[in-house]
DSSP file (Angstrom, degrees, kcal/mol; ACC not computed):
  #  RESIDUE AA STRUCTURE BP1 BP2  ACC     N-H-->O    O-->H-N    N-H-->O    O-->H-N    TCO  KAPPA ALPHA  PHI   PSI    X-CA   Y-CA   Z-CA
    1    1 A M              0   0    0      0, 0.0     2,-0.4     0, 0.0     0, 0.0   0.000 360.0 360.0 360.0 131.8    0.0    0.0    0.0
    2    2 A E        -     0   0    0      1,-0.0     2,-0.3     0, 0.0     0, 0.0  -0.718 360.0-148.9 -89.7 135.2    1.4    3.4   -1.0
    3    3 A L        -     0   0    0     -2,-0.4     2,-0.1     1,-0.1    -1,-0.0  -0.710  12.2-119.0-103.2 151.8    1.1    6.1    1.6
    4    4 A T     >  -     0   0    0     -2,-0.3     4,-2.4     1,-0.1     5,-0.2  -0.364  36.4-101.9 -76.9 168.3    0.7    9.8    1.2
    5    5 A K  H  > S+     0   0    0      1,-0.2     4,-2.1     2,-0.2     5,-0.2   0.932 123.7  49.0 -56.5 -48.3    3.4   12.2    2.5
    6    6 A N  H  > S+     0   0    0      1,-0.2     4,-2.2     2,-0.2    -1,-0.2   0.910 110.3  51.0 -61.7 -43.4    1.3   13.1    5.6
    7    7 A Q  H  > S+     0   0    0      1,-0.2     4,-2.4     2,-0.2    -1,-0.2   0.928 110.5  49.2 -59.2 -44.9    0.6    9.4    6.4
    8    8 A Q  H  X S+     0   0    0     -4,-2.4     4,-2.7     1,-0.2    -1,-0.2   0.876 108.6  52.9 -63.1 -37.8    4.3    8.6    6.1
    9    9 A Q  H  X S+     0   0    0     -4,-2.1     4,-1.9     2,-0.2    -1,-0.2   0.898 109.6  49.0 -63.8 -40.3    5.1   11.5    8.4
   10   10 A V  H  X S+     0   0    0     -4,-2.2     4,-2.6     2,-0.2    -2,-0.2   0.936 110.9  49.4 -61.9 -47.6    2.6   10.2   11.0
   11   11 A I  H  X S+     0   0    0     -4,-2.4     4,-2.3     1,-0.2    -2,-0.2   0.923 110.8  51.1 -60.9 -44.5    4.0    6.7   10.9
   12   12 A D  H  X S+     0   0    0     -4,-2.7     4,-0.9     1,-0.2    -1,-0.2   0.890 110.4  48.8 -61.4 -36.9    7.6    8.1   11.3
   13   13 A L  H >< S+     0   0    0     -4,-1.9     3,-0.7     1,-0.2     4,-0.5   0.923 110.3  51.0 -66.6 -43.5    6.5   10.0   14.3
   14   14 A V  H >< S+     0   0    0     -4,-2.6     3,-1.3     1,-0.2    -2,-0.2   0.863 102.7  59.9 -62.4 -37.5    4.8    7.0   15.8
   15   15 A K  H 3< S+     0   0    0     -4,-2.3    -1,-0.2     1,-0.2    -2,-0.2   0.792 102.8  53.6 -60.3 -28.9    7.9    4.9   15.3
   16   16 A E  T << S+     0   0    0     -4,-0.9    -1,-0.2    -3,-0.7    -2,-0.2   0.591  89.8 100.4 -84.1  -9.2    9.9    7.3   17.5
   17   17 A M    <   -     0   0    0     -3,-1.3     2,-0.1    -4,-0.5    -3,-0.0  -0.437  65.9-135.4 -78.6 147.7    7.5    7.1   20.5
   18   18 A N     >  -     0   0    0     -2,-0.1     4,-2.4     1,-0.0     5,-0.2  -0.370  39.0 -90.1 -87.2 179.6    8.0    5.0   23.6
   19   19 A A  H  > S+     0   0    0     80,-0.3     4,-2.3     1,-0.2     5,-0.1   0.850 125.5  50.2 -64.0 -36.2    5.3    2.9   25.1
   20   20 A V  H  > S+     0   0    0      2,-0.2     4,-2.2     1,-0.2    -1,-0.2   0.938 112.9  46.2 -66.9 -46.9    4.0    5.7   27.4
   21   21 A E  H  > S+     0   0    0      1,-0.2     4,-2.3     2,-0.2    -2,-0.2   0.927 113.3  49.4 -60.7 -45.5    3.8    8.2   24.6
   22   22 A L  H  X S+     0   0    0     -4,-2.4     4,-2.6     1,-0.2    -1,-0.2   0.899 109.2  52.1 -62.1 -42.8    2.1    5.8   22.3
   23   23 A N  H  X S+     0   0    0     -4,-2.3     4,-2.2    -5,-0.2    -1,-0.2   0.916 110.5  48.5 -59.8 -43.5   -0.4    4.8   25.0
   24   24 A G  H  X S+     0   0    0     -4,-2.2     4,-2.3     2,-0.2    -2,-0.2   0.888 110.5  51.3 -64.0 -39.9   -1.3    8.5   25.5
   25   25 A L  H  X S+     0   0    0     -4,-2.3     4,-2.4     2,-0.2    -2,-0.2   0.925 109.7  49.9 -63.7 -45.1   -1.6    9.1   21.7
   26   26 A V  H  X S+     0   0    0     -4,-2.6     4,-2.5     1,-0.2    -2,-0.2   0.929 111.7  48.1 -59.2 -47.2   -4.0    6.1   21.5
   27   27 A K  H  X S+     0   0    0     -4,-2.2     4,-2.3     1,-0.2    -1,-0.2   0.903 111.4  50.1 -61.9 -42.6   -6.1    7.4   24.4
   28   28 A A  H  X S+     0   0    0     -4,-2.3     4,-2.8     2,-0.2    -1,-0.2   0.888 111.7  48.1 -61.9 -41.3   -6.3   10.9   22.8
   29   29 A L  H  X S+     0   0    0     -4,-2.4     4,-2.4     2,-0.2     6,-0.3   0.881 109.8  52.6 -66.9 -40.5   -7.3    9.5   19.5
   30   30 A E  H  X>S+     0   0    0     -4,-2.5     4,-1.4    -5,-0.2     5,-1.0   0.939 115.1  41.6 -60.2 -46.3  -10.0    7.3   21.1
   31   31 A E  H  <5S+     0   0    0     -4,-2.3    -2,-0.2     2,-0.2    -1,-0.2   0.922 114.8  50.5 -65.7 -45.7  -11.4   10.4   22.9
   32   32 A E  H  <5S+     0   0    0     -4,-2.8    -2,-0.2     1,-0.2    -1,-0.2   0.888 125.4  25.1 -62.5 -42.3  -11.1   12.7   19.9
   33   33 A F  H  <5S-     0   0    0     -4,-2.4    -1,-0.2    -5,-0.2    -2,-0.2   0.428 101.5-120.9-107.6   1.0  -12.9   10.5   17.5
   34   34 A G  T  <5S+     0   0    0     -4,-1.4     2,-0.2     1,-0.2    -3,-0.2   0.870  71.1 120.7  64.4  40.2  -15.0    8.4   19.8
   35   35 A V      < -     0   0    0     -5,-1.0     2,-0.3    -6,-0.3    -1,-0.2  -0.738  57.4-126.0-123.5 171.7  -13.5    5.1   18.7
   36   36 A T        -     0   0    0     -2,-0.2     3,-0.4    -3,-0.1     4,-0.2  -0.893  10.6-138.7-118.4 156.6  -11.6    2.2   20.4
   37   37 A A     >  +     0   0    0     -2,-0.3     4,-2.3     1,-0.2     5,-0.2   0.138  67.3 116.5 -98.9  21.4   -8.2    0.9   19.4
   38   38 A A  H  > S+     0   0    0      1,-0.2     4,-1.8     2,-0.2    -1,-0.2   0.911  79.4  45.5 -59.8 -43.9   -9.1   -2.8   20.0
   39   39 A A  H  > S+     0   0    0     -3,-0.4     4,-2.4     1,-0.2    -1,-0.2   0.876 111.0  54.3 -66.5 -35.0   -8.7   -3.7   16.2
   40   40 A M  H  > S+     0   0    0      2,-0.2     4,-2.8     1,-0.2    -1,-0.2   0.893 105.9  52.7 -66.4 -37.7   -5.4   -1.7   16.2
   41   41 A V  H  X S+     0   0    0     -4,-2.3     4,-2.6     2,-0.2    -1,-0.2   0.926 108.9  49.2 -63.3 -45.0   -4.1   -3.8   19.1
   42   42 A V  H  X S+     0   0    0     -4,-1.8     4,-2.1     2,-0.2    -2,-0.2   0.937 114.1  45.6 -60.5 -48.5   -4.9   -7.0   17.3
   43   43 A A  H  X S+     0   0    0     -4,-2.4     4,-2.1     1,-0.2    -2,-0.2   0.894 112.7  50.6 -63.2 -38.6   -3.1   -5.7   14.2
   44   44 A G  H  X S+     0   0    0     -4,-2.8     4,-2.4     1,-0.2    -1,-0.2   0.878 108.7  52.4 -67.7 -36.6   -0.2   -4.5   16.2
   45   45 A G  H  X S+     0   0    0     -4,-2.6     4,-2.2     2,-0.2    -1,-0.2   0.900 109.7  48.3 -63.7 -40.8    0.1   -7.8   18.0
   46   46 A A  H  X S+     0   0    0     -4,-2.1     4,-2.4     2,-0.2    -2,-0.2   0.905 112.4  48.8 -67.1 -39.1    0.2   -9.7   14.7
   47   47 A G  H  X S+     0   0    0     -4,-2.1     4,-2.8     1,-0.2    -2,-0.2   0.904 110.4  51.1 -63.6 -41.2    2.9   -7.2   13.4
   48   48 A A  H  X S+     0   0    0     -4,-2.4     4,-2.1     2,-0.2    -1,-0.2   0.898 109.8  50.1 -64.9 -39.5    4.9   -7.7   16.5
   49   49 A A  H  X S+     0   0    0     -4,-2.2     4,-1.8     2,-0.2    -1,-0.2   0.911 111.9  47.8 -66.2 -41.1    4.8  -11.5   16.2
   50   50 A A  H  X S+     0   0    0     -4,-2.4     4,-2.2     1,-0.2    -2,-0.2   0.923 111.1  51.0 -63.0 -42.0    5.9  -11.3   12.6
   51   51 A G  H  X S+     0   0    0     -4,-2.8     4,-2.4     1,-0.2     7,-0.2   0.858 107.6  54.0 -62.4 -35.5    8.7   -8.9   13.6
   52   52 A A  H  < S+     0   0    0     -4,-2.1    -1,-0.2     1,-0.2    -2,-0.2   0.871 108.8  48.3 -67.1 -35.7    9.8  -11.4   16.3
   53   53 A D  H >< S+     0   0    0     -4,-1.8     3,-0.5     1,-0.2    -2,-0.2   0.912 112.8  48.4 -70.4 -40.8   10.0  -14.2   13.7
   54   54 A A  H 3< S+     0   0    0     -4,-2.2     2,-0.4     1,-0.3    -2,-0.2   0.911 128.6  21.9 -67.1 -43.3   12.0  -12.0   11.3
   55   55 A G  T >< S-     0   0    0     -4,-2.4     3,-2.6    -5,-0.2    -1,-0.3  -0.747  72.1-173.9-124.7  83.3   14.5  -10.8   13.8
   56   56 A S  T <  S+     0   0    0     -3,-0.5    -1,-0.1    -2,-0.4    -4,-0.1   0.560  77.9  70.7 -59.3  -6.8   14.3  -13.4   16.6
   57   57 A D  T 3  S+     0   0    0     47,-0.1    48,-1.2    -3,-0.0     2,-0.3   0.704  85.8  79.1 -82.3 -19.5   16.7  -11.2   18.7
   58   58 A A  E <   +A  104   0A   0     -3,-2.6     2,-0.3    -7,-0.2    46,-0.2  -0.703  56.0 158.8 -95.1 141.1   14.0   -8.5   19.3
   59   59 A M  E     -A  103   0A   0     44,-2.0    44,-2.7    -2,-0.3     2,-0.4  -0.986  37.4-113.1-153.7 160.0   11.2   -8.9   21.9
   60   60 A N  E     -     0   0A   0     -2,-0.3    65,-2.3    42,-0.2     2,-0.6  -0.768  23.9-141.3 -96.3 141.0    8.8   -6.9   23.9
   61   61 A V  E     -AB 100 124A   0     39,-3.2    38,-3.0    -2,-0.4    39,-1.3  -0.909  18.1-162.5-105.7 117.9    9.1   -6.7   27.7
   62   62 A E  E     -AB  98 123A   0     61,-3.0    61,-2.3    -2,-0.6     2,-1.1  -0.874  17.3-143.4-106.1 126.4    5.8   -6.8   29.5
   63   63 A L  E     +AB  97 122A   0     34,-2.9    34,-1.7    -2,-0.5    59,-0.2  -0.777  25.3 178.8 -80.2 102.5    5.4   -5.7   33.1
   64   64 A T  E     -     0   0A   0     57,-2.0     2,-0.3    -2,-1.1    58,-0.2   0.894  64.8  -0.9 -76.1 -42.7    2.8   -8.3   34.0
   65   65 A E  E     - B   0 121A   0     56,-1.7    56,-3.0    -3,-0.2    -1,-0.3  -0.983  54.4-145.0-153.2 136.3    2.4   -7.3   37.7
   66   66 A A        -     0   0    0     -2,-0.3     3,-0.3    54,-0.2     7,-0.1   0.841  42.3-156.5 -71.7 -33.9    4.1   -4.6   39.8
   67   67 A G        -     0   0    0      1,-0.2     3,-0.4    53,-0.1    -1,-0.1  -0.288  40.6 -51.1  81.7-172.3    4.1   -6.8   43.0
   68   68 A A  S    S+     0   0    0     51,-0.3     2,-0.9     1,-0.2     3,-0.2   0.764 129.1  62.4 -72.9 -27.1    4.2   -5.7   46.6
   69   69 A Q    >>  +     0   0    0     -3,-0.3     4,-1.8     1,-0.2     3,-0.5  -0.428  61.0 154.6 -97.5  58.2    7.2   -3.4   46.1
   70   70 A K  H 3>  +     0   0    0     -2,-0.9     4,-2.8    -3,-0.4    -1,-0.2   0.831  68.6  56.3 -59.0 -35.9    5.6   -1.0   43.6
   71   71 A I  H 3> S+     0   0    0     -3,-0.2     4,-2.1     1,-0.2    -1,-0.2   0.895 107.2  49.2 -65.1 -38.4    7.8    2.0   44.6
   72   72 A A  H <> S+     0   0    0     -3,-0.5     4,-2.0     2,-0.2    -1,-0.2   0.891 111.6  48.7 -65.4 -38.8   10.9    0.0   43.8
   73   73 A V  H  X S+     0   0    0     -4,-1.8     4,-2.7    45,-0.3    -2,-0.2   0.911 109.2  53.2 -67.3 -41.8    9.5   -1.1   40.5
   74   74 A I  H  X S+     0   0    0     -4,-2.8     4,-2.8     1,-0.2    -2,-0.2   0.923 108.0  51.4 -57.2 -45.6    8.6    2.5   39.7
   75   75 A K  H  X S+     0   0    0     -4,-2.1     4,-2.2     1,-0.2    -1,-0.2   0.894 111.2  47.1 -60.4 -43.5   12.2    3.5   40.4
   76   76 A V  H  X S+     0   0    0     -4,-2.0     4,-3.1     2,-0.2     5,-0.3   0.925 113.5  47.3 -65.6 -42.9   13.5    0.8   38.0
   77   77 A V  H  X S+     0   0    0     -4,-2.7     4,-2.2     2,-0.2     6,-0.4   0.907 111.8  52.0 -63.7 -42.0   11.1    1.8   35.3
   78   78 A K  H  X>S+     0   0    0     -4,-2.8     5,-1.2    -5,-0.2     4,-0.9   0.930 116.5  39.0 -59.0 -47.5   11.9    5.5   35.7
   79   79 A E  H  <5S+     0   0    0     -4,-2.2    -2,-0.2    -5,-0.2    -1,-0.2   0.901 116.6  49.2 -72.8 -42.3   15.6    4.8   35.4
   80   80 A A  H  <5S+     0   0    0     -4,-3.1    -2,-0.2    -5,-0.2    -1,-0.2   0.875 121.9  32.4 -69.0 -35.9   15.5    2.2   32.7
   81   81 A L  H  <5S-     0   0    0     -4,-2.2    -1,-0.2    -5,-0.3    -2,-0.2   0.472 104.1-120.8-101.8  -2.0   13.3    4.2   30.4
   82   82 A G  T  <5 +     0   0    0     -4,-0.9    -3,-0.2    -5,-0.2     2,-0.2   0.843  60.0 151.3  69.7  32.6   14.4    7.6   31.2
   83   83 A L      < -     0   0    0     -5,-1.2    -1,-0.2    -6,-0.4     2,-0.1  -0.511  49.7-106.9 -94.5 162.4   10.9    8.7   32.4
   84   84 A D     >  -     0   0    0     -2,-0.2     4,-2.4     1,-0.1     5,-0.2  -0.460  41.5-101.7 -79.0 164.3    9.9   11.3   34.9
   85   85 A L  H  > S+     0   0    0      1,-0.2     4,-2.1     2,-0.2     5,-0.2   0.881 119.9  50.3 -57.3 -44.5    8.5   10.0   38.2
   86   86 A K  H  > S+     0   0    0      1,-0.2     4,-2.5     2,-0.2    -1,-0.2   0.916 111.7  46.8 -61.6 -45.2    4.8   10.6   37.3
   87   87 A S  H  > S+     0   0    0      1,-0.2     4,-2.2     2,-0.2    -2,-0.2   0.892 112.2  50.2 -65.5 -40.4    5.1    8.9   33.9
   88   88 A A  H  X S+     0   0    0     -4,-2.4     4,-2.3     2,-0.2    -1,-0.2   0.902 111.8  49.5 -64.1 -40.7    6.9    5.9   35.4
   89   89 A K  H  X S+     0   0    0     -4,-2.1     4,-2.1    -5,-0.2    -2,-0.2   0.926 110.5  49.2 -64.1 -47.2    4.2    5.6   38.1
   90   90 A E  H  X S+     0   0    0     -4,-2.5     4,-0.7     1,-0.2    -1,-0.2   0.871 111.8  49.5 -61.6 -38.4    1.4    5.8   35.6
   91   91 A L  H >< S+     0   0    0     -4,-2.2     3,-0.9     1,-0.2    -2,-0.2   0.931 110.9  48.0 -67.2 -44.6    3.0    3.1   33.5
   92   92 A V  H >< S+     0   0    0     -4,-2.3     3,-1.3     1,-0.2    -2,-0.2   0.859 107.9  56.2 -64.7 -36.3    3.5    0.7   36.4
   93   93 A E  H 3< S+     0   0    0     -4,-2.1    -1,-0.2     1,-0.3    -2,-0.2   0.669  98.6  62.1 -71.0 -16.4    0.0    1.2   37.5
   94   94 A K  T << S+     0   0    0     -3,-0.9    -1,-0.3    -4,-0.7    -2,-0.2   0.372  89.1 178.4 -88.2   3.3   -1.3    0.1   34.1
   95   95 A A    <   +     0   0    0     -3,-1.3   -31,-0.2    -4,-0.1     2,-0.1  -0.190  57.7  59.1 -52.4 138.8    0.2   -3.3   34.4
   96   96 A P  S    S+     0   0    0      0, 0.0     2,-0.3     0, 0.0   -32,-0.2   0.368  87.6 133.0 -76.9 133.5    0.0   -5.6   32.5
   97   97 A V  E     -A   63   0A   0    -34,-1.7   -34,-2.9    -2,-0.1     2,-0.5  -0.994  62.2-109.4-152.8 145.0    1.6   -3.3   30.0
   98   98 A I  E     +A   62   0A   0     -2,-0.3   -36,-0.3   -36,-0.3     3,-0.1  -0.650  34.6 176.5 -75.4 122.3    4.5   -3.4   27.4
   99   99 A I  E     +     0   0A   0    -38,-3.0     2,-0.4    -2,-0.5   -80,-0.3   0.673  68.1  27.8-102.2 -18.7    7.2   -1.3   28.9
  100  100 A K  E    S-A   61   0A   0    -39,-1.3   -39,-3.2   -82,-0.1     3,-0.4  -0.943  71.6-156.7-147.0 118.6    9.9   -1.9   26.2
  101  101 A E  E    S-     0   0A   0     -2,-0.4   -41,-0.2   -41,-0.2   -82,-0.0  -0.752  72.1  -0.7 -99.0 142.5    9.2   -2.7   22.5
  102  102 A N  E    S+     0   0A   0     -2,-0.3     2,-0.2     1,-0.2   -42,-0.2   0.822  82.8 170.9  53.0  39.6   11.6   -4.5   20.2
  103  103 A A  E     -A   59   0A   0    -44,-2.7   -44,-2.0    -3,-0.4    -1,-0.2  -0.563  38.9-107.8 -78.1 142.8   14.4   -4.8   22.8
  104  104 A K  E  >  -A   58   0A   0     -2,-0.2     4,-3.0   -46,-0.2     5,-0.3  -0.380  35.0-108.6 -64.3 150.6   17.4   -6.9   22.0
  105  105 A S  H  > S+     0   0    0    -48,-1.2     4,-2.3     1,-0.2     5,-0.2   0.847 117.8  47.8 -57.6 -38.3   17.4  -10.1   24.0
  106  106 A D  H  > S+     0   0    0      2,-0.2     4,-2.1     1,-0.2    -1,-0.2   0.916 114.3  47.2 -68.5 -39.4   20.3   -9.1   26.3
  107  107 A E  H  > S+     0   0    0      2,-0.2     4,-2.3     1,-0.2    -2,-0.2   0.885 113.1  49.2 -66.8 -38.3   18.7   -5.7   27.0
  108  108 A A  H  X S+     0   0    0     -4,-3.0     4,-2.4     2,-0.2    -2,-0.2   0.908 111.3  49.0 -65.6 -43.0   15.4   -7.4   27.6
  109  109 A E  H  X S+     0   0    0     -4,-2.3     4,-2.2    -5,-0.3    -2,-0.2   0.886 111.1  50.4 -67.2 -38.6   16.9  -10.0   30.0
  110  110 A A  H  X S+     0   0    0     -4,-2.1     4,-2.1     2,-0.2    -1,-0.2   0.924 112.1  46.8 -66.8 -43.6   18.8   -7.2   31.9
  111  111 A L  H  X S+     0   0    0     -4,-2.3     4,-2.4     1,-0.2    -2,-0.2   0.887 112.3  50.6 -63.2 -39.5   15.6   -5.2   32.3
  112  112 A K  H  X S+     0   0    0     -4,-2.4     4,-2.7     1,-0.2     5,-0.2   0.893 109.2  51.0 -66.6 -38.9   13.7   -8.2   33.4
  113  113 A A  H  X S+     0   0    0     -4,-2.2     4,-2.3     2,-0.2    -2,-0.2   0.916 111.6  47.0 -65.3 -41.8   16.3   -9.1   36.0
  114  114 A K  H  X S+     0   0    0     -4,-2.1     4,-1.5     2,-0.2    -2,-0.2   0.922 115.9  45.3 -66.4 -42.3   16.2   -5.5   37.4
  115  115 A L  H  <>S+     0   0    0     -4,-2.4     5,-2.8     2,-0.2     4,-0.3   0.889 113.5  49.1 -67.6 -38.8   12.4   -5.5   37.5
  116  116 A T  H ><5S+     0   0    0     -4,-2.7     3,-1.4     1,-0.2    -2,-0.2   0.903 108.6  53.8 -68.3 -40.9   12.2   -9.0   39.0
  117  117 A E  H 3<5S+     0   0    0     -4,-2.3    -1,-0.2     1,-0.3    -2,-0.2   0.859 106.8  52.6 -57.6 -37.4   14.8   -8.0   41.6
  118  118 A A  T 3<5S-     0   0    0     -4,-1.5   -45,-0.3    -5,-0.2    -1,-0.3   0.518 129.2 -97.3 -79.0  -5.7   12.5   -5.1   42.5
  119  119 A G  T < 5S+     0   0    0     -3,-1.4   -51,-0.3    -4,-0.3    -3,-0.2   0.440  79.1 131.1 108.2   2.7    9.6   -7.5   43.0
  120  120 A A      < -     0   0    0     -5,-2.8     2,-0.5    -6,-0.1    -1,-0.3  -0.407  54.9-126.3 -86.5 161.7    7.8   -7.3   39.6
  121  121 A T  E     -B   65   0A   0    -56,-3.0   -57,-2.0    -2,-0.1   -56,-1.7  -0.957  32.9-174.2-105.5 124.2    6.6  -10.1   37.4
  122  122 A V  E     +B   63   0A   0     -2,-0.5     2,-0.3   -59,-0.2   -59,-0.2  -0.949   9.3 179.3-125.3 137.8    7.9   -9.7   33.8
  123  123 A T  E     -B   62   0A   0    -61,-2.3   -61,-3.0    -2,-0.4     2,-0.4  -0.869  24.2-124.1-128.0 164.2    7.2  -11.7   30.6
  124  124 A F  E      B   61   0A   0     -2,-0.3   -63,-0.2   -63,-0.2   -26,-0.0  -0.898 360.0 360.0-107.8 141.0    8.4  -11.4   27.0
  125  125 A K              0   0    0    -65,-2.3   -64,-0.1    -2,-0.4   -73,-0.1   0.336 360.0 360.0-119.2 360.0    6.0  -11.1   24.2
């Protein structure tokens, strides 16, 4: 499918967003246009699975559960993703949520280890 210049610009901007920014954008679009992104999530999941097959080194890191030590998990997320405290807290409270997309396996394992040490439950998607 051939995209217009404006469509390509939007796609390029979305590619640069982290999980928190993308989540905020989706919510804003849902509110603005009165729609839900359920179909987009399914399509995104399929694309992510295809991407994982093509480059088996990339994976998504999902914070499945924050656990009892939520403050420690928030600190790890804040530091690992370079977020401000409020954004990190909001992200952790949305668990289960993808916190790092297309991470290399060593980076994903390191992030999982830090989060698990802080008391969180983490899975790879």
